[in-house]
C-alpha positions as CSV (number, residue, x, y, z in Angstrom):
1,M,0.0,0.0,0.0
2,N,1.2,3.5,-0.8
3,N,-1.5,5.9,0.4
4,S,0.7,8.3,2.4
5,V,0.8,11.4,0.1
6,S,3.0,13.5,2.3
7,G,6.6,13.0,1.5
8,Q,5.9,10.9,-1.5
9,A,5.7,13.6,-4.2
10,G,8.2,13.0,-6.9
11,R,9.2,9.6,-5.5
12,R,8.2,7.9,-8.8
13,T,10.4,10.1,-11.0
14,G,13.5,10.1,-8.8
15,E,16.4,7.7,-9.3
16,Q,18.0,8.0,-5.8
17,E,15.8,5.4,-4.1
18,P,14.1,2.2,-5.2
19,L,10.7,2.9,-6.8
20,L,7.6,2.2,-4.7
21,P,4.6,0.7,-6.4
22,A,2.2,3.3,-7.8
23,A,-0.7,4.2,-5.6
24,V,-4.2,2.9,-6.7
25,K,-7.4,4.9,-6.4
26,I,-10.6,3.1,-7.2
27,C,-13.2,5.9,-7.7
28,G,-17.0,6.0,-8.0
29,L,-17.8,3.4,-5.3
30,Q,-21.5,3.2,-4.4
31,D,-22.2,-0.2,-3.1
32,V,-21.2,-1.5,0.3
33,E,-21.2,-5.2,-0.9
34,V,-18.8,-4.3,-3.7
35,L,-16.4,-2.6,-1.3
36,K,-16.6,-5.6,1.1
37,S,-15.5,-7.8,-1.7
38,M,-12.4,-5.6,-2.0
39,I,-11.3,-6.0,1.6
40,N,-7.5,-6.4,1.9
41,L,-6.8,-5.7,-1.7
42,P,-3.8,-3.4,-1.9
43,V,-5.9,-0.3,-2.8
44,D,-4.6,3.0,-1.5
45,F,-7.6,5.3,-2.0
46,I,-11.4,4.7,-2.4
47,G,-13.2,7.5,-4.1
48,V,-16.8,8.5,-3.7
49,V,-18.5,11.1,-5.8
50,F,-20.6,13.9,-4.4
51,A,-20.7,15.9,-7.6
52,N,-23.4,15.6,-10.2
53,S,-22.8,12.2,-11.8
54,R,-24.4,8.8,-12.3
55,R,-22.0,7.7,-9.5
56,Q,-23.2,10.4,-7.1
57,I,-23.9,9.3,-3.5
58,T,-25.1,11.0,-0.4
59,P,-22.9,11.8,2.6
60,E,-24.9,9.2,4.6
61,Q,-24.1,6.6,2.0
62,A,-20.4,7.6,2.2
63,A,-20.5,7.1,5.9
64,E,-21.7,3.5,5.4
65,L,-18.8,2.9,2.9
66,R,-16.3,4.5,5.3
67,T,-17.1,1.9,8.0
68,V,-16.0,-0.9,5.6
69,L,-12.5,0.6,5.2
70,F,-11.8,-0.2,8.9
71,E,-12.2,-3.9,8.1
72,W,-9.0,-3.9,6.2
73,S,-6.4,-5.9,8.3
74,T,-3.4,-4.5,6.4
75,E,-1.0,-2.1,8.0
76,E,-2.8,0.9,6.4
77,R,-6.5,1.0,5.4
78,P,-7.4,2.7,2.1
79,K,-8.0,6.5,2.5
80,L,-11.4,7.8,1.6
81,A,-11.5,10.5,-1.1
82,G,-14.5,12.6,-1.9
83,V,-14.9,14.1,-5.3
84,F,-16.5,17.6,-5.6
85,V,-17.1,20.1,-8.4
86,N,-17.2,23.7,-7.2
87,P,-18.5,22.9,-3.7
88,T,-19.3,25.5,-1.1
89,L,-17.6,25.4,2.3
90,Q,-21.0,24.7,3.8
91,E,-21.4,21.6,1.6
92,L,-17.9,20.4,2.5
93,E,-18.7,21.0,6.2
94,Y,-21.7,18.8,6.1
95,V,-19.9,16.0,4.3
96,M,-16.9,16.2,6.7
97,Q,-19.2,16.0,9.7
98,T,-21.1,13.1,8.3
99,A,-18.4,11.1,6.6
100,P,-14.9,12.4,7.5
101,L,-12.8,12.3,4.4
102,D,-9.0,11.7,4.2
103,V,-8.9,13.4,0.8
104,I,-10.9,16.3,-0.7
105,Q,-10.7,16.1,-4.4
106,L,-11.7,19.3,-6.3
107,H,-12.7,18.8,-9.9
108,G,-14.1,22.2,-10.9
109,Q,-12.8,25.7,-11.2
110,E,-11.9,26.1,-7.5
111,S,-9.3,28.9,-7.0
112,A,-6.0,28.5,-5.2
113,A,-7.4,30.6,-2.4
114,F,-10.4,28.2,-2.0
115,C,-8.0,25.2,-1.9
116,K,-6.0,26.9,0.8
117,Q,-9.1,27.5,2.8
118,V,-10.0,23.9,2.5
119,K,-6.5,22.7,3.4
120,E,-6.4,24.9,6.5
121,R,-9.9,24.1,7.7
122,W,-9.9,20.3,7.6
123,D,-7.4,17.6,8.4
124,A,-7.5,16.2,4.9
125,H,-5.3,16.1,1.8
126,V,-6.4,18.3,-1.1
127,F,-6.2,16.9,-4.6
128,K,-6.8,19.4,-7.5
129,A,-7.9,17.9,-10.9
130,V,-6.5,19.3,-14.1
131,S,-8.8,18.2,-16.9
132,F,-7.7,18.1,-20.6
133,P,-10.1,18.2,-23.6
134,K,-9.6,14.8,-25.3
135,D,-8.1,16.2,-28.5
136,E,-6.3,19.2,-27.1
137,S,-2.5,19.2,-27.3
138,G,0.3,21.6,-27.7
139,Q,3.0,23.3,-25.6
140,E,1.1,26.6,-25.6
141,A,-1.9,25.0,-23.8
142,D,0.4,23.4,-21.3
143,H,2.4,26.5,-20.7
144,T,-0.8,28.5,-19.9
145,A,-2.1,25.7,-17.6
146,L,1.2,25.3,-15.7
147,H,1.5,29.1,-15.2
148,S,-2.0,29.0,-13.7
149,L,-1.0,26.1,-11.4
150,N,1.8,28.1,-9.8
151,A,-0.7,29.8,-7.6
152,Y,-1.7,26.4,-6.1
153,A,1.7,25.5,-4.8
154,G,1.5,25.2,-1.1
155,C,-2.3,25.0,-1.3
156,I,-2.7,21.4,-2.5
157,D,-1.1,18.0,-1.9
158,A,-1.6,16.5,-5.4
159,I,-2.7,17.2,-8.9
160,L,-4.8,14.7,-10.8
161,L,-4.6,14.7,-14.6
162,D,-7.9,13.7,-16.3
163,T,-9.8,13.9,-19.5
164,F,-12.3,16.7,-19.5
165,D,-16.0,15.7,-19.6
166,P,-18.4,18.6,-20.5
167,L,-21.1,17.3,-18.1
168,Y,-19.1,16.3,-15.0
169,G,-15.7,17.8,-15.5
170,G,-13.9,14.4,-15.4
171,G,-14.8,10.7,-15.3
172,S,-15.2,10.5,-19.0
173,G,-13.5,7.1,-19.3
174,K,-11.4,8.4,-22.2
175,T,-7.6,8.9,-22.4
176,F,-5.9,12.2,-23.0
177,A,-2.6,12.8,-24.8
178,W,-0.2,11.1,-22.4
179,E,2.8,12.9,-23.9
180,R,1.5,15.9,-21.9
181,I,2.3,14.2,-18.6
182,P,6.0,15.0,-18.3
183,A,5.5,18.8,-18.1
184,Y,3.1,18.4,-15.2
185,A,5.2,15.7,-13.5
186,N,8.2,18.1,-13.6
187,W,6.0,20.9,-12.1
188,A,4.7,18.6,-9.4
189,D,8.2,17.4,-8.5
190,Q,9.5,21.0,-8.3
191,H,6.8,21.9,-5.9
192,G,6.8,18.8,-3.8
193,I,3.3,17.8,-5.0
194,A,2.2,14.3,-5.9
195,L,0.9,13.5,-9.4
196,L,-1.9,11.1,-10.2
197,V,-3.2,10.2,-13.6
198,A,-6.8,9.2,-14.6
199,G,-8.8,9.1,-17.8
200,G,-9.5,5.9,-19.8
201,L,-7.2,3.6,-17.7
202,Q,-7.9,-0.1,-17.5
203,A,-5.9,-3.3,-16.8
204,E,-4.8,-3.4,-20.4
205,N,-3.0,0.0,-20.6
206,V,-2.1,1.0,-17.0
207,Q,1.3,-0.8,-16.9
208,Q,2.4,1.1,-20.1
209,L,1.4,4.4,-18.4
210,I,3.2,3.6,-15.2
211,R,6.4,2.3,-16.8
212,T,6.6,5.2,-19.2
213,Y,5.7,8.2,-16.9
214,R,6.1,6.9,-13.3
215,P,3.3,8.9,-11.6
216,Y,2.7,8.8,-7.9
217,G,-0.6,7.1,-8.5
218,V,-3.4,6.1,-10.9
219,D,-7.1,6.7,-10.6
220,V,-9.8,4.5,-12.3
221,S,-13.5,4.3,-12.4
222,S,-15.2,3.3,-15.7
223,G,-12.2,1.0,-16.5
224,V,-13.2,-1.4,-13.7
225,E,-16.9,-1.4,-14.6
226,T,-19.1,-3.7,-16.6
227,E,-22.4,-2.1,-17.9
228,G,-21.9,0.8,-15.5
229,L,-21.4,-1.2,-12.3
230,K,-18.1,-1.9,-10.5
231,D,-16.8,-5.4,-11.5
232,I,-14.6,-7.0,-8.8
233,T,-12.8,-9.2,-11.4
234,K,-11.8,-6.1,-13.2
235,I,-10.8,-4.3,-10.0
236,K,-8.6,-7.2,-9.0
237,A,-6.9,-7.3,-12.4
238,F,-6.3,-3.6,-12.4
239,V,-4.8,-3.5,-8.9
240,E,-2.6,-6.5,-9.8
241,R,-1.3,-4.8,-12.9
242,V,-0.5,-1.6,-11.1
243,K,1.4,-3.2,-8.3
244,Q,3.4,-5.4,-10.7
245,A,4.4,-2.4,-12.9
């Protein structure tokens, strides 16, 4: 398991120490029984969605899922990550009181100042998503995005690269141009911030991603689903491929 974000930023790209296995985040969990079937798998983060999505759940449902995480008998239980798009502090307050999160993942247009408020207010890691249009590429777009990210240094613990979805911001199940990753990996490394990659990942392509770009972690949702529902066979295959990479 590798769910300790602090101190792990850049540890996949450095050559001074042996590489740790990439962290795994399984996102979009809704069903308690599915999560129970995952007990003791080497999963580092379990993601639940509070934003508008077909995977959206209530804080009360998240609280039920959270209790299952304490049934892991491994050294560290998976951390619970909540996905939001442009939430208010009041919304976050209710969620944190109902189902205390280990990670608050912000997938909208949240400002650096807002991220700083969140980080200072709650004892949770803050992940900020950077979403790419599927067919967008080019150094100019990356230069602009990275310049904007500078304001977030010190306000967030990780950035998560994902493919933009016009309805939900992310969670499209489609890959973006992976050749864009190094510029963001370098930025994250320079600022002591972890880098996770999402977007169209599945058991068949995740090892190629990890071996080529060495992110801190990977995030999957639709890639471990069958007909829109989490598939334990696909989850196990995905986790195995990640930890073997």
